[in-house]
TIMARKE-309648 format. One record per residue: residue in three letters; z, x, y of N, C-alpha, C in turn; residue number from 1. Coordinates in steps of 0.1 Angstrom, whole numbers, plus 5000, padded with zeros to 4 digits. Atoms other than C-alpha are relative to their C-alpha. Layout:
% TIMARKE-309648
+---------+------+------+------+------+------+------+------+------+------+-----+
: residuo :   nz :   nx :   ny :  caz :  cax :  cay :   cz :   cx :   cy : num :
+---------+------+------+------+------+------+------+------+------+------+-----+
:     ALA :    Z :    X :    Y :    Z :    X :    Y :    Z :    X :    Y : NUM :
...
+---------+------+------+------+------+------+------+------+------+------+-----+
END
This chain:
% TIMARKE-309648
+---------+------+------+------+------+------+------+------+------+------+-----+
: residuo :   nz :   nx :   ny :  caz :  cax :  cay :   cz :   cx :   cy : num :
+---------+------+------+------+------+------+------+------+------+------+-----+
:     UNK : 5001 : 4986 : 5002 : 4168 : 3573 : 2474 : 4986 : 5004 : 4995 :   1 :
:     UNK : 5013 : 4995 : 5003 : 4136 : 3592 : 2471 : 5000 : 5007 : 4986 :   2 :
:     UNK : 5001 : 4993 : 5013 : 4125 : 3603 : 2436 : 4993 : 5013 : 5001 :   3 :
:     UNK : 5005 : 4986 : 5000 : 4119 : 3641 : 2434 : 5002 : 5007 : 4987 :   4 :
:     UNK : 4997 : 4991 : 5011 : 4117 : 3668 : 2409 : 5013 : 5007 : 5003 :   5 :
:     UNK : 4987 : 4993 : 4997 : 4149 : 3688 : 2404 : 4998 : 5011 : 5010 :   6 :
:     UNK : 5002 : 4989 : 4990 : 4134 : 3717 : 2423 : 4998 : 4995 : 5014 :   7 :
:     UNK : 5002 : 5006 : 4986 : 4122 : 3695 : 2452 : 5013 : 4996 : 5006 :   8 :
:     UNK : 4987 : 5004 : 4995 : 4157 : 3680 : 2455 : 5009 : 5011 : 5003 :   9 :
:     UNK : 4991 : 4988 : 4998 : 4174 : 3714 : 2452 : 4995 : 5006 : 5013 :  10 :
:     UNK : 5006 : 4994 : 4987 : 4150 : 3726 : 2480 : 5005 : 4992 : 5012 :  11 :
:     UNK : 4996 : 5009 : 4989 : 4158 : 3696 : 2502 : 5015 : 5002 : 5003 :  12 :
:     UNK : 4985 : 4998 : 4998 : 4196 : 3701 : 2497 : 5003 : 5014 : 5006 :  13 :
:     UNK : 4998 : 4987 : 4995 : 4194 : 3738 : 2503 : 4995 : 5001 : 5015 :  14 :
:     UNK : 5006 : 5000 : 4986 : 4172 : 3733 : 2534 : 5010 : 4994 : 5010 :  15 :
:     UNK : 4990 : 5007 : 4991 : 4197 : 3709 : 2549 : 5013 : 5008 : 5002 :  16 :
:     UNK : 4988 : 4992 : 4999 : 4226 : 3732 : 2541 : 4998 : 5012 : 5008 :  17 :
:     UNK : 5001 : 4987 : 4994 : 4212 : 3765 : 2553 : 4989 : 5000 : 5012 :  18 :
:     UNK : 5010 : 5001 : 4989 : 4182 : 3755 : 2575 : 4989 : 5011 : 5000 :  19 :
:     UNK : 5010 : 4990 : 5001 : 4160 : 3783 : 2563 : 4990 : 4997 : 4988 :  20 :
:     UNK : 5009 : 5006 : 5010 : 4129 : 3771 : 2544 : 4997 : 5011 : 4989 :  21 :
:     UNK : 5003 : 4990 : 5010 : 4121 : 3804 : 2526 : 5012 : 5002 : 4991 :  22 :
:     UNK : 4988 : 4998 : 5008 : 4157 : 3809 : 2514 : 5002 : 4988 : 4992 :  23 :
:     UNK : 4998 : 5013 : 5007 : 4159 : 3772 : 2504 : 4990 : 5000 : 4988 :  24 :
:     UNK : 5010 : 4999 : 5011 : 4127 : 3777 : 2484 : 5005 : 5009 : 4989 :  25 :
:     UNK : 4995 : 4991 : 5011 : 4142 : 3806 : 2465 : 5012 : 4995 : 4993 :  26 :
:     UNK : 4988 : 5005 : 5006 : 4175 : 3790 : 2460 : 4998 : 4988 : 4991 :  27 :
:     UNK : 5004 : 5012 : 5008 : 4158 : 3759 : 2446 : 4994 : 5004 : 4986 :  28 :
:     UNK : 5005 : 4995 : 5012 : 4144 : 3781 : 2418 : 4985 : 5002 : 4999 :  29 :
:     UNK : 5014 : 4997 : 5000 : 4109 : 3785 : 2429 : 4998 : 5015 : 4999 :  30 :
:     UNK : 5002 : 4986 : 5002 : 4093 : 3819 : 2423 : 5005 : 5009 : 5010 :  31 :
:     UNK : 4995 : 4990 : 4991 : 4113 : 3846 : 2438 : 4992 : 5013 : 4999 :  32 :
:     UNK : 5009 : 4988 : 5002 : 4087 : 3872 : 2426 : 4989 : 5000 : 5010 :  33 :
:     UNK : 5011 : 5001 : 4990 : 4063 : 3860 : 2452 : 5003 : 5008 : 5013 :  34 :
:     UNK : 4998 : 4993 : 4987 : 4058 : 3878 : 2485 : 5007 : 4990 : 5010 :  35 :
:     UNK : 4994 : 5008 : 4990 : 4078 : 3866 : 2515 : 4990 : 4990 : 5006 :  36 :
:     UNK : 5010 : 5009 : 4993 : 4046 : 3853 : 2531 : 4996 : 4988 : 4991 :  37 :
:     UNK : 5003 : 5011 : 5009 : 4038 : 3833 : 2500 : 5011 : 4990 : 4999 :  38 :
:     UNK : 4989 : 5010 : 5000 : 4073 : 3818 : 2498 : 5001 : 4992 : 5013 :  39 :
:     UNK : 5000 : 5008 : 4987 : 4071 : 3808 : 2535 : 4989 : 4990 : 4999 :  40 :
:     UNK : 5011 : 5009 : 5000 : 4037 : 3792 : 2529 : 5003 : 4989 : 4991 :  41 :
:     UNK : 4997 : 5011 : 5010 : 4048 : 3773 : 2498 : 5012 : 4991 : 5005 :  42 :
:     UNK : 4988 : 5008 : 4994 : 4081 : 3762 : 2515 : 4995 : 4991 : 5011 :  43 :
:     UNK : 5007 : 5008 : 4989 : 4060 : 3750 : 2545 : 4993 : 4987 : 4993 :  44 :
:     UNK : 5007 : 5011 : 5007 : 4039 : 3729 : 2520 : 5010 : 4990 : 4995 :  45 :
:     UNK : 4989 : 5009 : 5005 : 4071 : 3714 : 2505 : 5005 : 4991 : 5012 :  46 :
:     UNK : 4994 : 5008 : 4988 : 4084 : 3704 : 2540 : 4989 : 4990 : 5005 :  47 :
:     UNK : 5010 : 5010 : 4995 : 4051 : 3686 : 2547 : 4998 : 4989 : 4990 :  48 :
:     UNK : 5001 : 5011 : 5010 : 4053 : 3665 : 2515 : 5009 : 4989 : 5005 :  49 :
:     UNK : 4993 : 5012 : 4995 : 4063 : 3630 : 2526 : 5013 : 4998 : 4993 :  50 :
:     UNK : 4988 : 5003 : 5007 : 4088 : 3625 : 2498 : 5011 : 5010 : 5002 :  51 :
:     UNK : 4990 : 4989 : 4998 : 4105 : 3659 : 2504 : 5006 : 4998 : 5014 :  52 :
:     UNK : 4996 : 5002 : 4986 : 4106 : 3653 : 2542 : 5010 : 4988 : 5001 :  53 :
:     UNK : 4992 : 5012 : 5000 : 4121 : 3618 : 2536 : 5014 : 5003 : 4994 :  54 :
:     UNK : 4987 : 4997 : 5006 : 4148 : 3632 : 2513 : 5008 : 5009 : 5009 :  55 :
:     UNK : 4993 : 4992 : 4991 : 4157 : 3658 : 2539 : 5006 : 4991 : 5011 :  56 :
:     UNK : 4994 : 5010 : 4990 : 4161 : 3630 : 2565 : 5011 : 4992 : 4994 :  57 :
:     UNK : 4990 : 5007 : 5007 : 4182 : 3611 : 2540 : 5013 : 5008 : 5000 :  58 :
:     UNK : 4989 : 4991 : 5001 : 4205 : 3641 : 2535 : 5006 : 5003 : 5013 :  59 :
:     UNK : 4996 : 4998 : 4986 : 4207 : 3648 : 2572 : 5008 : 4988 : 5005 :  60 :
:     UNK : 4993 : 5012 : 4996 : 4217 : 3612 : 2579 : 5013 : 4999 : 4994 :  61 :
:     UNK : 4988 : 5001 : 5008 : 4243 : 3613 : 2552 : 5010 : 5010 : 5005 :  62 :
:     UNK : 4991 : 4989 : 4995 : 4257 : 3646 : 2566 : 5006 : 4996 : 5014 :  63 :
:     UNK : 4995 : 5004 : 4986 : 4261 : 3630 : 2601 : 5010 : 4989 : 4999 :  64 :
:     UNK : 4990 : 5011 : 5001 : 4281 : 3600 : 2588 : 5014 : 5006 : 4998 :  65 :
:     UNK : 4986 : 4996 : 5001 : 4318 : 3604 : 2593 : 5006 : 4996 : 4987 :  66 :
:     UNK : 4994 : 5003 : 5013 : 4338 : 3606 : 2562 : 5011 : 4989 : 5003 :  67 :
:     UNK : 4991 : 5012 : 4998 : 4358 : 3573 : 2558 : 5014 : 5005 : 4999 :  68 :
:     UNK : 4986 : 4995 : 5002 : 4389 : 3593 : 2546 : 5004 : 5008 : 5013 :  69 :
:     UNK : 4995 : 4992 : 4988 : 4389 : 3615 : 2578 : 5002 : 4991 : 5012 :  70 :
:     UNK : 4998 : 5009 : 4989 : 4389 : 3585 : 2601 : 5015 : 4995 : 5001 :  71 :
:     UNK : 4986 : 5005 : 4999 : 4424 : 3576 : 2615 : 5001 : 4985 : 4998 :  72 :
:     UNK : 4998 : 5015 : 5003 : 4438 : 3542 : 2605 : 5009 : 4994 : 5011 :  73 :
+---------+------+------+------+------+------+------+------+------+------+-----+
END
């Protein structure tokens, strides 16, 4: 698992869940007082950070894995 700050991890989780970088940025607790353009720019910067991108890939892979309990026996 990639080591991130709480906000970076919250951003990655929200981005995987909702797929909108600006909304994920705001939901993660980053400045909601910034303009929409600034939020978009800062969210784009987060997505370009290798460790954040890796965490998103980890979460997406985990989401694609079938739940062992849901599999028929």
